[in-house]
N, C-alpha and C positions, 0 to 999 in steps of 0.2 A: 389365155385367159389375159385381158388387159388390167394395166395396173390399177384402173378406175374403179374398173368391176370389181377387182381382189379387196381393193378398200373398202369399198360398199358391203361387200359381205361378210367383212369382218366387222365391220359397224355393226349389222343386221344381225351378226350372232351375238357380240357387245350388250346391245339394245335388247334382244328376247333373253339374253342369260340372267341378265342384272335386273329383273324385274319379278315379282310372283303374280303382279296381276296378268290379264290375258288383253294383249293390244290390239287395237282394231288395225287395217289394213289405212288407214286416213292417218290413224294416231303416227304411226310407224314413220308416215310419208313426212311427217313433220318432223320427226325428232332424228332419223337417220339421214347422215351428210349423202347427197348424191340422187336421191328421188326426188326433190326439189327442182331438180334440172328437167325433168320430164314437161314435154312441152304439152301436154293434154291428159285429163284423166286416165283416157285410154290408154296413152303411152306407161303412164305409170301403171296400170295395174297388169298390163302385159309385161313391165320390165321387174315386178314384182314376183309375180306368176314364174317368173323364168329364173329367180333367183330363190324361192321356196325350191324347186325343182332341184336346183342346184345343191343346195344343202342339204336335202335328202338324199341325193346321190352321194353325199361324201359323208353321209351316216349321221347327221345331224341329226337329232330326235324331236322336231316340231312338235308341239302338241297347242292343240284345236279348242276352243271353250269360249263361252260366253264372256262379253266384257264386262257385264255386271247382270245383278239379280235379276233386273225388270227389261234387260236388253237383250234385243233377237239377233243383234250384230254378231259374227264371228270374230275372235280377236285370237293370237298368235303368243307364244313364250317356250322357253326350252326348260325344261328341269334340271336342275344340275344332278340329279341322282342320277338320270342317265345319260348325261351328257361326260360326268369327271370319268377318266379312267380309275379300275380300280388299282390297288397296289400294285408295283413292278421293280421285280430283284434284279437287279445288272451287277456281272462281274463287275470288278474296276477298271479295267481298259474299258467296256460296253459304258460305263456312266462318264469317262475319262473322254470317251467320242461324244457323246450327248451333250457335255458341257461346251467341248470345243466348237460344234456345230450350233450351239444356243448363242455361242459370242461369236461367230462368223456371220451369223445373218438376223446379227440386231440392227431393226431398221428404225429409227428417230420419225419417219415418213410416217410409217404405220402409228406406231405407238403415239404421236401425237394426236394423228386422227382417232384413236381408238377416247384418247384423252377427252376430245371435244365431242365426242359421241356421248360419253357417260355425262358431260357437262349439261349437254341437251338435255338429257334424258332426265335429269334430276331436276332441271327448270321447268320441264314441263308435268311436274309433279308425281310423276313416278316413283315408286318404292323403288329403290336398288340398293342392291346389296352391295356392301363396303369390300367384302373379300372378292368381286369377279374377276379380280387380276391375276389371282391366282389359278384361274380356271381356264383362261385362255390366252395364250403368247402370241399376239400379231405381228409375227416376224416372217421378212423375206425381202430381198434386193442387194444388188451390189451394182456400183458406179458404171461397170463393163457393159457396154451394149452390147458386146459380142458373147457375155455369159451364160444366158439364159438358151441359147442355141447351142453353146458347143455342152453346155452341161447336158441335155437332150440329147444331143448326139454321143455321147459318151455312156449314157443308160440304155441308148437304144443299139449300142455298140454298129454303128453307121458313120460311113467315110464322111468328110467334110472337105471341103477348099472353101477358101478364102483369099483374101489381099493383104500382104503383111509388108510391113514397114521396117525396116530396119535402121537403126539410128549409127552412125550419125549421117548416113547417106539421107536422099530425100526421095529417091527412087521407091518404086511398090512393085513386087513380083506376088502371083499366086502360088498358093501353094494348097497341097493335095496330102492331106494326114489322116493315118488312123488313131482318132484320139483315145488313150488310154484313160486319163483322169484329168480333172481342173484342181489343183491347189493351190493354197495362200502363203507366200511368204513375203517376212518384211513389208509390210503393205502392200504389198501387189498378187496379182490373180496372174497364175502361169497354165498353159496348156500343155502336158507332154503327149507326145505321140510319136508315131513311125511315120516319117516324110518319104513318101512313096518317089517323090522327085531325086530324092538324095540317099533311097535305099538305108537311112540310119533314122534312129532315135533322135528326135530336137524336140525343144523347149521353146513355147511361143508365149509372149507378156501380152496378156489380149489388151493392153492399153495401145498395144500396134498395129490390130487389125482393122483395118481399112474396110468400111460397109458393111454390106452383110454377109453371114456366115450361109453357105450352100452345101447342102447333103446331095451324096454320090451313092449311086446305086441303092442296095437293098437294106433293111436294118439286120442285125444278127451278125454280120460278119467280120467284126473288129472284136479280138480277145484281148487282153491287157495281158502281160508276162508275168508268171505269177513272182518271178526274183529279180522286179523290176521294185524300187522304193521311190516314188515319184518325189518324194522331198526333196531324197538326198540327191537325185539326178538334177533337180533344179536348183540346189546349192552349189553341186559339182561344175555346172555350166553355165550358169550368169557369171558374168564378170562384176568387180568392185564397182563401187558409184563411180562416175565419172568425175573430174574435177572441174570445178565450178569456174562456169563461161558467163562473160558477161550480155547482157540480153538489153534491148532498147525497146520501149514502149512509148508508145502513147496514150495518155491517160487523159479522161474527162475531165474538165474543172468542176471541183468541189465531188469528185466523184472518186469509187474505190480506193477509201483511206485504207482500208489494210494494207493495201500493195502499196500506199505511196508510204506506208510508216518503214519499209524495208527499203526503199528505192532513194536514189538521187535524183533530184529534180536538173536536168541539165539545157533544157532550153523551151521555146512554147512552139505550137504546132497549128493551125488550123487545118480539120478533115471533114471534106464534106462540108463545108461552112461553120463547123464544131467547135468552139475554142477549147485548146487542152495543151499540157505540158507532155515536153520529151522526158522520159525518167530512164535510168539505168537500173538494173539490178543483175546479181551475181547467181544464178541459179546450179543447183546440182544435181536434180534431179529432173529431168525434162520431161518424162511421162506425167509426171505428179505434177509439174509448174502446168504444164497443158491443160488439164482438170482443173487445176486453180485459175488460171488465167480464163477460160471458159463460161467460169461461173462468175464474171463481173458480165457478160454479154457485152453490148455495143458499146460500153464505158471505156474498154479498153482494148488496146488493138496492137498486135505484135508487130515489129519493124523488122527486126534483125534477132535472133539469125531465123533465116527461110525453112528451116525445120520444124521448128518450136510455132513459127506462124504458121505450118501447115497442119500442124497437128491439132492446134487448137480450132482451124478451121472445119477440121474433119469432125471434132467434138460438138460443135455447134452444129454441124449438120445433121450430124445422129441424134444430137436433142431435140431437133426439130421434126424427123423421120418420127421419132419415139412419140411425140404429143401428137403429133396426126395420126399416128396408127391406135395410140389412146384413143381421141375423140372418136376414130371410125368404129373403134371396139366397142365403144358404152353407148 
């Protein structure tokens, strides 16, 4: 499912869960972000029918009823008594695991979209339940493009193949891995598994995976060894942070103020006819820096080192591919 559609479904659930009234399809169209993008009435109704089917398949109890005493139009809502789970008793270790998962999967993108949906709902004059936030947690997402594919492969027990870049080298090699799990440590995501080419257990930082992850063979052939602690394996195999290294960047005039506050201006230069400053900055974590710099888009260009410039280009290309995929999926 694309990110755009997932956000739309989350907003639809929030909309229908937040009201005691039955809302018509047309009213939902004007409230829920995403439906206004439909090119025609027919396109909207197809989209809405698919979303209703998706929610029912997920077990979300949609109620259908009249939108008013003298109306003949059907409307929709979700009754909280049917939607909410009953009391769940967890052992201490299970509760800790749930709490950790909630922290790892928190998504400001979805939270912001959900908040906007509730504002539109109130603005439309719908009676909104103020406690709705306790009933739904719109969370998912990590910034690493390879994460969804690798996690799916772990869950399916399927071998994967991907191109991987090791620092400080700039060359990329293809790795074939039996994935055991994906874990986070010190703000970074890692894949742990058996490297078939090296016939040994290995750890891979997701930010260094280049391009798409490809599956190999049939699902169900990979089993994680019961005696392997993934986090401990990552901790013992990852090196300490590299010493800070000087980096030279071009920054467009008047742009990227957050970067400028940490850098020293050493000159000026035109790039494709656009004026900018040459700046120098010391960076300790190249992978995190690549994600940070890529966030500035065309306003920042890495001049050296080449390995960082290549990492930024790969992230920008990955973001472009993800955007195109989301547009096709929606």
